[in-house]
C-alpha positions as MATLAB code, in Angstrom:
seq = 'MIVVKCEGCGAQIQHEDERKPGYIPLEVYTKRKAEGKQILCQRCFRARHYGKLEPIKVSKDFAQEVLRIVEDFERVVWVFDITDFDGSYDPFLAETLKNSKKIIVVNKIDLLPRAVSVQEIKDWVRKRFENEKIEGIYLTSTIRIYGLRKLAIHLSNFHKVLFVGATNVGKSSLVHALTGADLSITPFPGTTISLIKTKMDRTFIYDTPGIVTEHRIIDFLPPDCQKKITVQKHLSRKTFKPEKDKVLFIGGMCRLEFDFDTELLPIFQIFASQGVRFHLTDHKKADELWKRHYGKLLVPPCRPKEPSFESFKWHEREFDLDVGEELAIAGLGWISVRRGPFKLKVSLPKQIMVKKRIALVNPYRGGMQDE';
ca = [
     -29.890    0.631   -2.279;
     -28.234    0.374    1.397;
     -27.972    4.030    3.056;
     -25.108    4.032    5.693;
     -25.354    6.699    7.938;
     -22.476    8.259   10.140;
     -22.291    6.567   13.520;
     -21.380    9.620   14.855;
     -23.581   12.048   13.584;
     -25.984   10.083   11.614;
     -25.646   12.129    8.197;
     -25.659   10.150    5.088;
     -22.676    8.848    4.029;
     -21.320   10.104    0.344;
     -17.716   10.222   -0.955;
     -18.602   13.139   -3.453;
     -18.133   16.572   -1.350;
     -15.995   16.628    1.241;
     -17.659   20.115    2.100;
     -21.502   18.704    2.866;
     -22.326   16.339    6.075;
     -21.480   12.492    6.211;
     -18.127   12.814    3.738;
     -15.319   10.106    3.767;
     -13.116    9.112    1.076;
     -14.011    6.124   -0.389;
     -10.690    4.347   -0.226;
     -11.152    4.807    4.002;
     -14.770    3.756    3.981;
     -13.700    0.445    2.292;
     -11.280    0.209    4.153;
     -12.981    0.658    7.653;
     -16.042   -1.206    6.411;
     -13.993   -4.396    5.709;
     -11.958   -4.214    8.756;
     -15.345   -4.258   10.944;
     -14.372   -0.754   12.324;
     -17.050    1.867   12.917;
     -17.868    4.205   10.187;
     -17.564    7.735   10.983;
     -17.373   10.889    8.532;
     -14.259   12.731    8.287;
     -15.810   15.639   10.662;
     -16.693   13.404   13.434;
     -13.771   11.394   12.816;
     -11.536   14.644   13.313;
     -13.810   15.928   16.006;
     -13.475   12.216   18.147;
     -10.132   11.906   17.807;
      -8.395   15.536   17.607;
     -11.261   17.207   19.506;
     -11.901   19.365   16.127;
     -15.060   20.481   14.662;
     -14.793   21.251   11.079;
     -16.334   24.555    9.993;
     -19.818   24.018    8.069;
     -21.853   26.172    6.029;
     -25.114   28.172    6.811;
     -27.643   26.820    4.854;
     -31.556   25.894    4.980;
     -30.852   22.424    6.080;
     -28.074   23.771    8.802;
     -30.700   26.166   10.183;
     -33.216   22.775   10.153;
     -30.716   21.517   12.419;
     -30.265   24.067   14.781;
     -34.062   24.809   15.083;
     -34.597   20.491   15.625;
     -32.020   21.234   18.814;
     -32.350   24.607   20.192;
     -35.425   23.430   22.264;
     -33.412   20.956   24.080;
     -31.227   24.110   25.406;
     -32.476   26.686   28.196;
     -30.078   29.043   26.439;
     -27.873   29.600   23.333;
     -24.934   31.717   23.360;
     -24.315   33.312   20.486;
     -20.690   35.011   20.103;
     -19.162   37.672   17.857;
     -15.864   39.383   17.125;
     -15.623   42.768   17.810;
     -13.297   43.405   15.497;
     -15.502   41.904   12.635;
     -19.124   42.388   14.304;
     -21.148   42.567   10.907;
     -18.999   40.003    9.384;
     -20.087   38.085   12.797;
     -23.635   38.659   12.369;
     -25.295   36.039   10.196;
     -28.869   37.511    9.045;
     -29.833   33.714    8.395;
     -28.892   32.317   11.641;
     -30.032   35.101   13.308;
     -33.480   34.188   11.319;
     -33.493   30.885   12.724;
     -32.489   31.885   16.596;
     -35.413   34.488   16.788;
     -37.766   32.656   19.188;
     -34.584   31.126   21.274;
     -33.650   32.660   24.809;
     -30.100   34.011   23.732;
     -27.274   35.569   25.467;
     -24.613   37.345   23.337;
     -20.987   37.394   24.112;
     -18.760   39.897   21.854;
     -15.331   38.274   22.450;
     -11.541   39.756   21.716;
     -12.589   43.151   23.351;
      -8.929   43.182   23.841;
      -7.841   44.155   20.122;
      -9.564   47.213   20.015;
      -7.617   50.414   21.234;
      -6.769   50.695   24.866;
      -8.647   54.378   24.439;
     -12.291   52.702   24.177;
     -14.304   52.036   27.154;
     -16.321   48.666   28.165;
     -19.359   50.957   28.362;
     -18.806   52.305   24.489;
     -18.895   49.127   23.159;
     -21.440   47.730   25.721;
     -24.182   50.648   24.234;
     -23.552   50.094   21.152;
     -23.666   46.649   20.742;
     -26.916   46.789   22.771;
     -28.252   49.558   20.135;
     -27.499   46.803   17.340;
     -29.718   44.691   19.069;
     -32.611   46.607   20.137;
     -34.806   44.871   18.210;
     -33.964   41.433   18.647;
     -34.780   39.425   21.722;
     -31.477   38.756   23.804;
     -31.263   37.950   27.295;
     -27.493   39.412   28.053;
     -24.792   41.140   26.709;
     -20.944   40.239   27.715;
     -18.116   41.666   26.526;
     -15.257   38.879   27.234;
     -11.313   38.540   25.922;
      -9.592   34.840   26.359;
      -6.227   36.484   26.266;
      -6.699   38.676   29.193;
      -9.630   36.576   31.140;
     -11.588   39.106   30.937;
     -15.424   39.516   31.103;
     -15.333   35.146   32.130;
     -16.488   35.121   35.913;
     -19.894   37.270   34.819;
     -20.400   34.827   32.331;
     -19.925   31.963   33.871;
     -21.884   33.007   36.824;
     -24.623   33.820   34.487;
     -24.058   30.319   32.754;
     -24.450   28.637   36.083;
     -28.162   29.183   36.378;
     -28.571   26.395   33.494;
     -28.323   22.663   33.100;
     -27.645   22.904   29.299;
     -26.030   25.829   27.144;
     -25.760   25.472   23.354;
     -22.708   27.892   21.549;
     -23.300   29.037   18.484;
     -20.881   31.413   16.245;
     -18.906   32.463   13.035;
     -15.727   30.680   12.522;
     -12.507   32.800   13.661;
     -14.634   34.314   16.518;
     -12.746   32.417   19.452;
     -15.978   30.451   20.210;
     -14.100   27.254   20.992;
     -11.080   29.493   23.072;
     -13.663   30.836   24.917;
     -15.898   27.089   25.805;
     -11.749   25.949   26.531;
     -11.454   28.853   29.177;
     -14.827   28.126   30.896;
     -14.476   24.422   31.265;
     -11.023   23.286   30.798;
     -12.385   21.236   27.958;
     -12.329   17.965   28.756;
     -13.658   16.944   25.461;
     -16.417   14.639   24.524;
     -17.739   14.180   21.336;
     -21.611   13.986   21.053;
     -24.107   13.578   17.862;
     -27.006   15.561   19.023;
     -30.127   12.776   18.960;
     -31.691   13.405   15.525;
     -29.127   15.973   13.932;
     -26.474   15.472   11.831;
     -24.575   18.229   13.616;
     -21.330   16.863   15.939;
     -21.157   18.933   19.102;
     -18.167   18.901   21.531;
     -19.610   18.220   24.980;
     -17.822   20.015   27.604;
     -18.990   20.697   31.451;
     -18.701   23.854   33.525;
     -19.219   22.541   37.061;
     -22.512   21.699   36.732;
     -23.453   23.077   33.668;
     -23.136   21.012   30.444;
     -21.730   23.834   27.760;
     -21.983   22.021   23.746;
     -19.763   23.589   21.237;
     -21.095   23.520   17.900;
     -19.011   23.648   14.182;
     -17.982   27.414   13.529;
     -20.553   28.591   10.571;
     -18.483   29.706    7.319;
     -21.394   32.635    6.561;
     -19.595   33.342    2.952;
     -20.173   36.992    3.181;
     -16.357   37.805    4.835;
     -13.324   38.404    2.059;
     -11.556   35.866    5.018;
     -14.119   32.801    3.955;
     -12.802   32.539    0.363;
      -8.833   32.446    1.585;
      -6.781   29.409    2.475;
      -6.382   28.571    6.485;
      -2.766   29.758    5.724;
      -3.916   33.554    4.148;
      -6.727   33.115    7.044;
      -4.076   32.897    9.628;
      -1.919   35.952    8.537;
      -5.067   38.393    8.316;
      -6.266   37.283   11.180;
      -5.998   40.000   14.274;
      -3.524   38.584   16.924;
      -2.378   41.228   19.007;
      -3.991   44.327   18.162;
      -5.928   46.405   15.483;
      -3.679   48.568   12.773;
      -5.354   51.628   12.363;
      -4.095   53.703    9.423;
      -5.401   57.411    8.905;
      -5.751   58.671    5.273;
      -6.590   61.758    3.711;
      -6.902   61.023   -0.025;
      -7.011   63.270   -3.185;
     -10.096   63.157   -5.480;
      -7.987   61.607   -8.085;
      -6.534   59.060   -5.990;
      -7.519   55.131   -5.580;
      -6.984   53.278   -2.444;
      -6.481   49.533   -2.037;
      -7.071   47.400    1.114;
      -5.405   44.678    0.590;
      -6.215   42.904   -3.332;
     -10.178   42.732   -2.455;
     -10.909   46.102   -1.589;
     -10.691   49.334   -4.015;
     -12.048   52.553   -2.729;
     -12.559   56.197   -4.923;
     -13.891   58.945   -3.117;
     -15.660   62.247   -4.434;
     -16.478   65.284   -2.642;
     -17.810   68.961   -2.958;
     -15.711   71.131   -0.186;
     -12.074   71.881   -0.824;
     -11.532   70.279    2.632;
      -9.940   66.608    2.008;
     -12.269   64.023    3.465;
      -9.810   62.284    6.754;
     -10.550   58.607    7.638;
      -9.321   56.113    9.655;
      -9.212   52.349    8.575;
      -9.178   49.807   11.322;
      -7.528   46.148   10.138;
      -5.199   43.360   10.730;
      -1.627   44.303   11.079;
      -1.653   41.773    7.903;
      -3.738   43.432    5.751;
      -1.463   45.938    3.162;
      -3.045   49.094    2.444;
      -1.800   51.169   -1.395;
      -2.797   54.486   -2.557;
      -2.454   55.656   -5.973;
      -3.146   57.710   -8.952;
      -6.157   56.743  -10.413;
      -4.828   56.329  -13.892;
      -2.786   53.695  -12.763;
      -4.844   51.666  -10.536;
      -6.273   48.810  -12.855;
      -3.041   48.091  -13.792;
      -1.705   48.532  -10.638;
      -4.696   46.129   -9.010;
      -4.266   43.345  -11.422;
      -0.043   43.335  -11.265;
      -0.097   43.378   -7.426;
      -2.989   41.668   -6.446;
      -1.866   38.775   -3.923;
       1.978   40.301   -3.798;
       1.903   44.090   -3.082;
      -1.934   43.987   -2.205;
      -2.534   41.297    0.579;
      -5.127   39.504    1.050;
      -5.180   37.233   -0.713;
      -1.824   36.131    0.031;
      -1.038   34.583   -3.246;
      -2.219   35.676   -6.779;
      -4.005   32.064   -7.500;
      -5.917   32.065   -3.757;
      -8.770   32.821   -5.063;
      -7.049   34.090   -8.568;
      -8.542   37.906   -9.902;
     -10.660   36.149  -12.528;
     -12.906   34.271  -10.067;
     -14.850   36.586   -8.407;
     -17.344   38.867  -10.269;
     -16.544   42.600   -8.842;
     -18.995   44.805   -7.886;
     -19.236   48.592   -7.139;
     -20.953   49.848   -4.558;
     -21.573   53.632   -3.619;
     -21.761   55.374   -0.078;
     -22.797   58.577    1.406;
     -20.455   59.074    4.217;
     -20.153   61.285    7.457;
     -18.151   62.061   10.705;
     -19.581   59.364   12.972;
     -20.486   56.790   10.382;
     -18.402   54.001    9.492;
     -18.506   51.106    6.553;
     -17.942   47.784    7.743;
     -15.944   45.443    5.479;
     -17.143   41.765    6.272;
     -13.766   39.781    7.400;
     -11.188   42.671    6.404;
     -12.218   45.665    8.806;
     -13.863   49.065    8.806;
     -12.990   52.907    7.789;
     -14.051   54.875   10.554;
     -14.902   58.667    9.368;
     -13.074   61.757   10.947;
     -13.817   64.434    8.105;
     -16.528   64.469    5.962;
     -19.055   64.080    4.014;
     -18.219   62.156    0.973;
     -19.106   59.793   -1.226;
     -17.231   56.393   -1.124;
     -17.075   54.057   -4.417;
     -16.243   50.609   -3.273;
     -15.260   47.811   -5.451;
     -15.297   44.272   -3.860;
     -16.184   41.038   -5.026;
     -20.197   40.292   -4.871;
     -21.117   37.694   -2.215;
     -18.672   40.565    0.181;
     -21.009   42.127    2.833;
     -20.609   45.564    3.199;
     -22.798   47.874    5.652;
     -22.807   51.543    6.854;
     -23.431   51.786   10.487;
     -22.841   53.844   13.646;
     -19.640   54.734   14.390;
     -17.995   51.787   17.040;
     -16.149   53.870   19.170;
     -14.430   57.140   19.158;
     -10.637   55.851   19.966;
      -9.461   58.929   21.918;
     -11.732   58.811   24.419;
     -12.150   56.712   27.860;
     -10.561   53.876   29.208;
     -11.150   50.144   29.666;
     -11.211   48.863   32.944;
     -11.194   45.171   34.462;
     -13.858   43.842   36.315;
];
């Protein structure tokens, strides 16, 4: 049996699963072969002709490919979205890059409340990486053109730099802002990862496909729904003071129930996209309302069948929360405690990552200053 490989990235050509490397529809492959044209997998074809890299899942194969190429780069730039920091962080990728010389870029800081100071954000991010080997932390906004000059100066010290990051963190926009992105698609020798090669003065910057971590709510939604709940202009911030017999829905994929021992009701704020809808209801009505309004009143998902309620394994998790703590829900937003303590039961699809953390910011203190 003759093994045919993609002439762009070297992946073995296959026609069964478009989510895996080397995929090309059988009819397209047959036609191109008959016409004597170059055989490119679907991902490489779209990259070469449209300047678009298809997302790729974090897997052992992907990790091995990254390990194989990182030694050829002087620095790895790992890009995060500050509005979904924990969703952007993938432990598998962190392990893969643990011995690499890394620069951390935290993007979209313009989407946080204006009262938040840059120093607060930087101190918080530094604590998150205190046990990891990193070379520097840069806060950026491609919309406000913030932080790009300092990052460019740092990167100009190197000949070849590799950018990595999850989907929707703004990685490609960042590369475009730094380089003007006169795109050149290149398969790095010996890998199945297509890269976009760009140049910033004398520095070559290579952009990789966005990573689908499969632990964020956004990873399970179709593209049009992802767009609706991705933070565009600024985060929505809503304050709640629920009673014990109340249930709060954050869209249709997250349900919150409360327990506390004091007369004072808990107070918390939820930071999320403006496209995410909230609904507070009585406990006795919650089950019926959840299923009836899932994907309708309760968004995300944006339609009841994408994905369907029955397609998930729903899982309950309990947390003790107090003032100065937050609960991050990957791909959705975070809960910031203003009065506590209280217990919180969270119902979510089993795959979704939920993380208790030290508060990111106090939105009533400080200010963002330009460079």
